[in-house]
C-alpha positions as CSV (number, residue, x, y, z in Angstrom):
1,M,12.2,19.4,10.8
2,A,8.8,18.7,12.4
3,D,7.5,20.9,15.2
4,S,7.3,19.7,18.8
5,V,4.1,17.8,19.6
6,E,3.6,20.1,22.6
7,T,2.9,22.9,20.1
8,H,-0.3,21.1,18.9
9,R,-3.7,21.3,20.4
10,R,-4.2,18.2,22.6
11,P,-6.8,15.9,21.0
12,H,-9.9,14.8,22.9
13,P,-9.2,11.7,25.0
14,Q,-10.1,8.5,23.3
15,P,-11.2,5.3,25.0
16,A,-8.7,2.5,25.3
17,M,-9.0,-0.2,22.7
18,N,-8.2,-3.8,22.9
19,D,-6.6,-5.6,19.9
20,N,-9.8,-7.1,18.7
21,Q,-11.4,-3.6,18.4
22,R,-8.5,-2.2,16.4
23,S,-8.6,-2.0,12.6
24,H,-5.3,-3.0,11.2
25,R,-4.0,-4.6,8.0
26,F,-2.9,-8.2,7.5
27,H,0.6,-8.5,6.4
28,H,2.2,-11.5,4.8
29,P,4.7,-13.2,7.2
30,T,8.4,-13.1,6.6
31,V,9.6,-15.4,3.8
32,W,13.1,-15.6,5.3
33,G,12.8,-16.5,9.0
34,D,16.2,-17.5,10.4
35,F,17.6,-18.5,7.0
36,F,20.7,-16.2,7.1
37,L,21.8,-17.5,10.5
38,G,23.1,-20.6,8.9
39,F,23.6,-19.6,5.2
40,K,27.1,-18.8,3.9
41,P,27.6,-18.6,0.2
42,F,31.3,-19.2,0.5
43,S,33.7,-20.6,3.1
44,P,36.3,-18.3,4.7
45,T,39.0,-20.0,2.7
46,Q,37.1,-19.3,-0.6
47,C,36.5,-15.7,0.4
48,L,40.2,-15.1,1.1
49,S,41.2,-16.7,-2.2
50,M,38.7,-14.6,-4.1
51,K,39.9,-11.4,-2.5
52,N,43.5,-12.1,-3.2
53,K,42.8,-12.9,-6.8
54,A,40.5,-9.8,-7.2
55,D,43.2,-7.5,-5.7
56,V,45.7,-8.5,-8.4
57,M,43.1,-8.2,-11.2
58,K,41.9,-4.8,-10.0
59,E,45.4,-3.3,-10.4
60,E,45.8,-4.9,-13.8
61,L,42.5,-3.3,-14.9
62,R,43.5,0.0,-13.4
63,A,46.4,0.1,-15.8
64,T,44.1,-0.6,-18.7
65,I,41.8,2.2,-17.7
66,V,44.7,4.7,-17.5
67,D,46.0,3.5,-20.9
68,S,42.5,4.0,-22.4
69,G,43.1,7.8,-22.4
70,S,44.7,7.3,-25.8
71,V,42.0,5.2,-27.5
72,D,39.1,6.5,-29.5
73,L,36.0,8.0,-28.0
74,P,33.6,5.1,-28.5
75,R,35.9,2.7,-26.7
76,K,36.5,5.0,-23.8
77,L,32.8,5.5,-23.3
78,E,32.0,1.8,-23.6
79,L,34.7,1.0,-21.0
80,V,33.2,3.5,-18.5
81,D,29.7,2.3,-19.2
82,T,30.7,-1.4,-18.8
83,L,32.5,-0.8,-15.5
84,Q,29.5,1.2,-14.1
85,R,26.9,-1.4,-15.1
86,L,29.0,-4.3,-13.8
87,G,29.3,-2.5,-10.5
88,L,33.1,-2.2,-10.6
89,D,33.4,1.6,-11.0
90,Y,33.7,2.3,-7.3
91,H,37.2,0.8,-7.4
92,Y,38.3,3.4,-10.0
93,G,36.7,6.7,-8.9
94,K,39.7,8.9,-9.8
95,E,40.5,7.1,-13.0
96,I,36.9,7.3,-14.3
97,N,36.6,11.0,-13.2
98,D,39.8,11.8,-15.2
99,L,38.5,10.0,-18.2
100,L,35.1,11.7,-18.2
101,C,36.6,15.2,-17.5
102,G,38.9,14.7,-20.5
103,I,36.0,13.6,-22.7
104,H,34.0,16.6,-21.6
105,D,36.9,19.1,-22.2
106,A,37.5,17.7,-25.7
107,G,34.0,18.7,-26.8
108,D,31.6,16.9,-29.1
109,E,33.5,14.5,-31.2
110,A,30.7,12.0,-31.7
111,R,30.0,11.0,-35.3
112,D,27.1,8.6,-34.7
113,L,24.0,8.7,-32.5
114,H,25.1,5.9,-30.2
115,T,28.3,7.6,-29.3
116,A,26.7,11.0,-28.9
117,A,24.0,9.5,-26.7
118,L,26.3,7.5,-24.5
119,R,28.7,10.5,-24.1
120,F,25.7,12.7,-23.1
121,Y,24.4,10.1,-20.7
122,L,27.7,9.4,-18.9
123,L,28.7,13.0,-18.6
124,R,25.4,14.3,-17.4
125,K,25.2,11.5,-14.9
126,H,28.6,12.5,-13.6
127,G,27.5,16.1,-13.1
128,L,29.2,17.4,-16.3
129,N,26.7,19.5,-18.4
130,V,26.3,18.8,-22.1
131,S,23.9,20.7,-24.3
132,P,21.1,18.7,-25.9
133,D,22.0,20.5,-29.1
134,V,24.6,17.7,-29.8
135,F,21.6,15.7,-31.1
136,Q,20.4,18.2,-33.6
137,K,22.5,16.7,-36.4
138,F,20.6,13.4,-35.9
139,I,17.1,15.1,-36.2
140,D,15.5,16.1,-39.6
141,D,13.5,19.2,-40.4
142,E,10.3,17.5,-39.3
143,G,11.8,16.8,-35.9
144,K,12.2,13.0,-36.4
145,I,15.3,11.1,-35.5
146,T,17.1,10.0,-38.7
147,C,18.6,6.9,-37.2
148,N,16.7,3.6,-37.0
149,D,19.4,1.5,-35.4
150,T,17.8,-0.1,-32.3
151,R,20.9,-0.1,-30.3
152,S,21.5,3.6,-30.9
153,L,17.8,4.4,-30.2
154,L,18.1,2.5,-26.9
155,C,21.1,4.6,-25.9
156,M,19.3,7.8,-26.9
157,Y,16.3,6.7,-24.8
158,N,18.5,6.3,-21.7
159,A,20.2,9.7,-22.4
160,A,16.8,11.4,-22.6
161,H,16.1,10.3,-19.0
162,V,18.8,12.6,-17.6
163,R,17.0,15.6,-19.2
164,T,16.1,18.8,-17.3
165,H,13.2,21.1,-17.5
166,G,12.6,22.8,-20.8
167,E,14.7,20.4,-22.9
168,E,11.9,19.6,-25.4
169,T,14.2,17.9,-27.8
170,L,14.9,15.2,-25.3
171,S,11.3,14.9,-24.2
172,S,10.1,14.5,-27.8
173,A,12.9,12.0,-28.5
174,M,11.9,10.0,-25.4
175,A,8.2,9.8,-26.5
176,Y,9.1,8.9,-30.1
177,I,11.7,6.2,-29.2
178,K,9.4,4.6,-26.5
179,G,6.6,4.2,-29.1
180,H,9.0,2.9,-31.7
181,L,10.6,0.3,-29.4
182,Q,7.2,-0.8,-28.0
183,R,5.9,-1.3,-31.6
184,A,9.0,-3.2,-32.5
185,V,8.6,-5.6,-29.5
186,E,4.8,-6.1,-30.2
187,Q,5.4,-6.7,-33.9
188,Q,8.4,-9.0,-33.2
189,T,10.6,-7.1,-35.6
190,I,13.5,-7.5,-33.1
191,P,14.5,-11.2,-33.1
192,P,15.0,-13.0,-29.7
193,S,18.4,-11.8,-28.6
194,I,20.3,-9.9,-25.9
195,L,19.2,-6.7,-27.7
196,L,15.5,-7.6,-27.3
197,D,16.0,-8.3,-23.6
198,Q,17.6,-4.9,-23.2
199,V,14.8,-3.2,-25.1
200,R,12.2,-4.7,-22.9
201,R,14.1,-3.9,-19.7
202,T,14.9,-0.3,-20.8
203,V,11.3,0.6,-21.8
204,E,10.2,-0.7,-18.3
205,T,13.0,1.1,-16.4
206,P,15.6,3.4,-18.1
207,L,19.2,2.8,-17.0
208,F,19.5,5.9,-14.8
209,R,16.7,4.7,-12.6
210,R,17.9,1.2,-11.9
211,P,19.4,0.2,-8.5
212,R,23.1,-0.4,-8.8
213,R,23.4,-3.9,-7.4
214,V,20.3,-5.2,-9.2
215,E,21.7,-3.8,-12.5
216,A,25.1,-5.3,-11.8
217,R,23.7,-8.8,-11.2
218,H,21.6,-8.5,-14.4
219,F,24.4,-7.0,-16.6
220,I,27.0,-9.7,-15.6
221,S,24.7,-12.2,-17.2
222,V,24.2,-10.0,-20.3
223,Y,27.9,-9.1,-20.6
224,E,28.8,-12.8,-20.5
225,R,26.8,-13.4,-23.7
226,M,28.3,-10.4,-25.6
227,S,30.8,-11.3,-28.3
228,T,32.7,-8.0,-27.5
229,R,33.2,-8.8,-23.8
230,N,36.6,-8.5,-22.1
231,D,37.0,-11.8,-20.3
232,A,39.3,-10.3,-17.6
233,I,36.7,-7.6,-16.8
234,L,34.0,-10.3,-16.7
235,E,36.0,-12.5,-14.3
236,L,36.7,-9.6,-12.0
237,A,33.0,-8.6,-12.0
238,K,32.0,-12.1,-10.9
239,L,34.7,-12.2,-8.2
240,N,33.6,-8.7,-7.0
241,F,30.0,-9.7,-6.9
242,S,30.7,-12.9,-5.0
243,I,32.9,-11.1,-2.4
244,L,30.2,-8.5,-1.8
245,Q,27.6,-11.3,-1.6
246,A,29.5,-13.0,1.2
247,L,29.8,-9.7,3.0
248,Y,26.1,-8.9,2.7
249,C,25.1,-12.4,4.0
250,E,27.4,-11.8,7.0
251,E,25.6,-8.6,7.7
252,L,22.3,-10.3,7.5
253,R,23.5,-13.0,9.9
254,T,24.3,-10.2,12.4
255,L,21.0,-8.5,11.8
256,T,19.0,-11.8,12.1
257,L,20.6,-12.4,15.5
258,W,19.7,-8.9,16.6
259,W,16.1,-9.2,15.3
260,K,15.5,-12.6,17.1
261,E,16.8,-11.2,20.4
262,L,14.4,-8.2,20.2
263,Q,11.4,-10.6,20.1
264,L,9.2,-7.8,18.8
265,Q,7.0,-10.0,16.7
266,D,5.6,-11.5,20.0
267,H,4.4,-8.0,21.0
268,L,3.7,-6.3,17.6
269,S,2.0,-9.0,15.5
270,F,0.3,-6.3,13.4
271,A,3.6,-4.9,12.1
272,R,5.5,-5.9,9.0
273,D,8.4,-8.3,9.6
274,R,10.7,-7.1,6.8
275,M,14.2,-7.0,8.1
276,V,15.8,-8.8,5.1
277,E,13.9,-6.7,2.6
278,M,15.0,-3.6,4.5
279,H,18.6,-4.6,4.2
280,F,18.1,-5.0,0.5
281,W,16.6,-1.5,0.4
282,M,19.5,0.0,2.3
283,L,21.9,-1.9,0.1
284,G,20.5,0.0,-2.8
285,V,21.4,3.3,-1.0
286,L,25.0,2.3,0.0
287,F,26.4,-0.9,-1.5
288,E,30.2,-0.4,-1.2
289,P,32.0,-2.7,1.2
290,Q,33.4,0.2,3.3
291,Y,29.9,1.0,4.5
292,S,29.2,-2.4,5.9
293,Y,28.5,-1.1,9.5
294,G,26.6,1.8,8.0
295,R,24.2,-0.7,6.2
296,I,23.6,-2.4,9.5
297,V,22.8,0.9,11.2
298,L,20.5,1.9,8.3
299,T,18.7,-1.5,8.4
300,K,18.1,-1.4,12.2
301,F,16.9,2.2,12.1
302,F,14.5,1.7,9.2
303,T,13.2,-1.6,10.4
304,F,12.1,0.4,13.4
305,I,10.8,3.2,11.1
306,S,8.7,0.6,9.3
307,I,7.1,-0.5,12.6
308,F,6.5,3.2,13.6
309,D,4.8,3.6,10.2
310,D,2.5,0.6,11.0
311,I,1.7,2.0,14.4
312,Y,0.9,5.5,13.4
313,D,-0.7,4.7,10.0
314,S,-3.0,1.8,10.9
315,Y,-2.9,0.7,14.5
316,S,-2.7,3.3,17.2
317,T,-5.4,5.8,18.2
318,L,-4.5,9.5,17.8
319,E,-4.1,9.9,21.5
320,E,-1.7,6.9,21.6
321,S,0.2,8.4,18.7
322,R,0.6,11.7,20.7
323,L,1.9,9.9,23.8
324,L,4.4,7.9,21.7
325,T,5.7,11.0,20.0
326,M,6.1,12.8,23.3
327,A,7.9,9.8,24.8
328,M,10.3,9.9,21.8
329,E,11.0,13.6,22.4
330,R,11.8,12.9,26.0
331,W,14.1,9.9,25.1
332,D,14.2,8.3,28.5
333,E,12.9,5.0,30.0
334,Q,10.6,6.8,32.4
335,A,8.6,8.3,29.5
336,A,7.3,4.8,28.8
337,E,5.1,4.9,31.9
338,H,2.3,6.7,30.1
339,L,2.4,4.4,27.0
340,P,-0.1,1.6,26.3
341,G,1.3,-1.9,26.9
342,Y,2.2,-2.8,23.3
343,M,4.2,0.4,22.9
344,K,6.2,0.1,26.1
345,F,8.2,-2.9,25.0
346,F,8.9,-1.5,21.6
347,Y,9.9,1.9,23.0
348,S,12.5,0.4,25.3
349,K,14.0,-1.7,22.5
350,V,14.2,1.3,20.3
351,L,16.0,3.4,22.9
352,A,18.4,0.6,23.8
353,T,19.3,-0.1,20.1
354,M,19.8,3.5,19.2
355,K,22.0,4.1,22.2
356,V,24.3,1.2,21.2
357,I,24.5,2.6,17.6
358,E,25.4,6.1,18.9
359,K,28.1,4.6,21.1
360,D,29.5,2.5,18.2
361,L,29.6,5.4,15.9
362,D,31.3,7.6,18.5
363,S,33.9,4.9,19.0
364,Q,34.6,4.8,15.3
365,G,35.3,8.5,15.3
366,N,32.0,9.6,13.8
367,K,31.4,13.2,15.0
368,H,27.7,13.3,14.3
369,A,26.3,10.2,15.9
370,D,23.7,12.3,17.7
371,Y,21.9,12.8,14.4
372,V,20.7,9.1,14.7
373,K,18.5,10.2,17.6
374,K,17.5,13.5,16.0
375,L,16.4,11.8,12.8
376,L,14.4,9.2,14.6
377,I,12.6,11.7,16.8
378,D,11.9,13.9,13.7
379,A,10.4,10.9,11.9
380,T,7.9,10.2,14.7
381,K,6.9,13.8,14.7
382,C,6.3,13.7,10.9
383,Y,4.1,10.6,11.4
384,Y,2.2,12.2,14.2
385,N,1.7,15.5,12.3
386,E,0.3,13.6,9.3
387,A,-2.0,11.4,11.5
388,K,-3.3,14.5,13.3
389,W,-3.9,16.3,10.0
390,R,-5.8,13.3,8.6
391,E,-7.9,13.1,11.8
392,E,-8.8,16.8,11.9
393,S,-9.0,17.7,8.2
394,D,-12.5,17.6,6.8
395,T,-12.1,19.5,3.6
396,P,-10.7,18.3,0.2
397,V,-7.1,19.2,-0.3
398,T,-4.9,19.7,-3.4
399,V,-2.0,17.5,-4.1
400,E,0.4,20.2,-3.1
401,E,-1.3,20.7,0.2
402,H,-1.3,16.9,0.8
403,L,2.5,16.8,0.1
404,R,3.1,19.4,2.9
405,F,2.4,16.6,5.4
406,S,2.9,13.4,3.4
407,V,6.4,14.3,2.0
408,P,8.0,14.5,5.5
409,S,6.1,11.3,6.6
410,S,7.5,9.4,3.7
411,C,10.8,9.4,5.6
412,C,12.7,9.5,2.3
413,M,14.7,12.5,3.7
414,H,15.6,10.4,6.7
415,V,17.0,7.6,4.6
416,A,19.4,9.9,2.7
417,C,20.4,11.9,5.8
418,L,21.1,8.9,7.9
419,A,23.2,7.7,4.9
420,F,25.1,11.0,5.2
421,V,25.7,10.3,8.9
422,V,27.2,6.8,8.4
423,I,29.3,8.0,5.4
424,G,30.9,10.5,7.7
425,A,29.5,13.7,6.2
426,S,29.9,17.1,7.9
427,G,27.2,18.5,10.2
428,D,26.5,21.2,7.7
429,A,25.9,18.6,5.0
430,I,23.5,16.7,7.2
431,E,21.7,19.9,8.2
432,W,21.4,20.9,4.6
433,G,19.8,17.5,3.8
434,M,17.3,18.0,6.6
435,T,16.0,21.3,5.2
436,Y,14.6,19.4,2.2
437,P,16.6,21.1,-0.6
438,K,15.3,20.7,-4.1
439,I,17.0,17.4,-4.9
440,M,15.8,15.9,-1.5
441,R,12.3,17.1,-1.9
442,A,12.2,15.7,-5.5
443,S,13.3,12.4,-4.1
444,C,10.6,12.5,-1.4
445,V,7.9,13.5,-3.8
446,I,8.8,10.5,-6.0
447,G,8.8,8.2,-3.0
448,R,5.5,9.5,-1.7
449,V,3.6,9.6,-4.9
450,I,4.9,6.3,-6.4
451,N,4.1,4.6,-3.1
452,D,0.5,6.0,-3.1
453,V,-0.2,4.9,-6.6
454,A,1.3,1.4,-6.0
455,S,-0.7,0.8,-2.8
456,H,-3.8,2.7,-3.7
457,E,-6.2,-0.1,-4.5
458,R,-5.0,-2.3,-1.6
459,E,-5.3,0.4,0.9
460,Q,-8.8,1.4,-0.3
461,E,-9.9,-2.2,0.0
462,Q,-8.4,-2.5,3.5
463,S,-9.5,0.9,4.9
464,S,-12.4,1.0,7.3
465,S,-15.0,3.6,8.3
466,E,-12.9,4.3,11.4
467,R,-9.8,5.1,9.4
468,S,-10.3,6.2,5.8
469,V,-7.3,6.5,3.5
470,M,-6.7,9.9,1.8
471,S,-3.6,9.6,-0.4
472,T,-2.3,11.9,-3.1
473,V,-4.5,9.8,-5.5
474,E,-7.7,11.0,-3.8
475,A,-6.3,14.5,-3.6
476,C,-5.5,14.5,-7.3
477,M,-9.0,13.2,-8.2
478,E,-10.6,15.9,-6.0
479,E,-8.4,18.7,-7.3
480,N,-9.0,17.9,-11.0
481,N,-12.6,16.6,-10.7
482,Y,-11.5,13.2,-12.0
483,T,-14.0,10.3,-11.7
484,A,-11.5,7.6,-12.8
485,K,-8.5,6.7,-10.7
486,E,-6.5,6.0,-13.9
487,D,-6.7,9.7,-14.7
488,A,-5.2,10.5,-11.3
489,Y,-2.5,7.9,-11.8
490,K,-1.5,9.5,-15.2
491,K,-1.4,13.0,-13.7
492,L,0.7,11.9,-10.7
493,R,3.1,10.1,-13.0
494,E,3.7,13.4,-14.7
495,L,4.6,14.8,-11.3
496,I,7.1,11.9,-10.8
497,E,8.7,12.7,-14.2
498,E,9.0,16.4,-13.2
499,S,10.7,15.4,-10.0
500,W,13.2,13.2,-11.8
501,M,14.0,16.3,-13.9
502,D,14.5,18.3,-10.7
503,I,17.1,15.6,-9.6
504,S,18.9,15.7,-13.0
505,E,19.0,19.5,-12.8
506,E,20.4,19.6,-9.3
507,L,23.1,17.1,-10.2
508,L,24.4,19.7,-12.7
509,K,24.9,22.5,-10.2
510,P,28.5,23.7,-9.7
511,A,30.3,21.3,-7.4
512,A,31.6,24.1,-5.2
513,V,28.2,24.9,-3.8
514,W,27.2,21.4,-3.1
515,P,28.1,18.7,-0.6
516,A,30.4,16.0,-1.7
517,A,29.3,13.9,-4.7
518,P,28.8,10.7,-2.7
519,L,26.1,12.4,-0.7
520,L,24.2,13.4,-3.9
521,Q,24.6,9.8,-5.1
522,A,23.1,8.6,-1.9
523,V,20.0,10.7,-2.7
524,V,19.8,9.4,-6.3
525,N,20.4,5.8,-5.1
526,S,17.6,6.1,-2.5
527,T,15.3,7.4,-5.3
528,R,16.2,4.5,-7.5
529,M,15.2,2.0,-4.8
530,L,11.9,3.8,-4.3
531,D,11.2,3.4,-8.0
532,F,12.2,-0.2,-7.9
533,L,10.1,-1.1,-4.8
534,Y,6.9,0.7,-5.6
535,K,6.6,1.3,-9.4
536,D,4.5,-1.7,-10.2
537,Q,3.3,-2.7,-6.7
538,D,4.2,-2.3,-3.0
539,A,6.9,-4.9,-3.1
540,Y,8.2,-4.0,0.4
541,T,4.9,-4.8,2.0
542,D,4.5,-8.1,0.0
543,P,7.8,-9.9,0.4
544,R,6.9,-12.5,-2.2
545,A,7.3,-9.8,-4.9
546,L,11.0,-9.4,-3.9
547,K,11.9,-13.1,-3.3
548,V,13.4,-13.7,-6.7
549,V,15.6,-10.6,-6.8
550,V,16.7,-11.0,-3.1
551,D,17.7,-14.5,-3.9
552,S,19.8,-13.3,-6.9
553,I,21.7,-10.7,-4.8
554,Y,22.2,-12.8,-1.6
555,V,21.7,-16.5,-2.2
556,N,22.2,-17.7,-5.8
557,P,25.8,-18.1,-7.0
558,I,26.8,-15.9,-9.9
């Protein structure tokens, strides 16, 4: 955790600034407004009817899954893959675990590349190790894959993305298949079809890195067009999606009321108004219905974090940042006396909201509600430490040196650890997460670097002489003597790939020495959302970039 602000040298006093003197970025206004106050995708009667029907169908499907233990390997794998991609697997945790453990214990029975790759992918993703040697029988003496079937190569490409360090067979396969598939798309050798759509989507984002609810919405549409579909599974997937859609919209109604009552935009016009987008982000971390209140907590907390980010990163002076961080450490209303006017109102709203959350969690029997406060204070310290370092550092730094400050201030650890809190994890598990273990640091590195690359040109254009922007991109260029930013982008993407390998490696550690699997999945899910939001652009900052996908999750009927 970040050190106390009191341990740092006090900066020289800075003159007060009025709003016109401050350099801050223009952010696009919210595209949602009060929309979710009045929007309901289904009536209460419709919701009840869907839930009753889904409950019956879930138990019928459970029997099918149990009976699938006697079917052949390809059909078992396809069933598990289908349930996961449709977003139904959370209903059948034990049954799917039993199936996958049985498949793992039976050893390599795959006779074709598609089956071998799907088995490898599903088992690795589940934390069950499989040697990449299972692919040797599909590789010739020259190291080339002997199969040219597009569907099989696609599955192998997904499998290669759960590789770990040193697995050169998978790295080589990934590069070969990506080039092969890209040429096939460019040369139009794959006719317009479901398969062509899947190829394009997978080359852009492999399956392991896709957010669960975004993939579920997409795959329902794909599965509906497949001749091999199971109509009962398809119907249940649609019902399940609609039931969750109604729940998410109710959460957004609650959050919109809270946001309106805060009236923060009247006092903090420089900050991003992204409450709906933040709920979508947190939905990517925990999507299951039992975490409904947890999603509300996560959304409120990180809507505040987003505003803190705007304050520390582009609006406040360093002295104001110090005062705000000290006030957060004190955590009482009297601490606001020393804050500038625009901070006082915000500070009081933060304390009031967090105290209500702590009280609610306590009443629900959560034994670690105090971590809400601890995590928020730690986040502000991380922001201040980075702001102070930027202000006082006058020498070029390496990427690794940059990450010492910018990884904590990415607040990616805080997302996962607050998810641990609302899941009901033990104090030891939360403390473990806050020490930045390897999987957590890998997630944070991905979040920091992918954000820096995505927002690099915009931030350089908007930076001023008073507040220059030094991101990992500049650090990479300095360290490697690059003159073109594209060279730095390429180098940093290699770091992102190495970090994904760290995550895959950590998922394969013996379960006995790790926190419960849902906690690790929260870290992986958080990383998937970072990839989704920042890979091509800073989609969180520009809400227009997310409008279509948010519509598909919350608004449009399936």
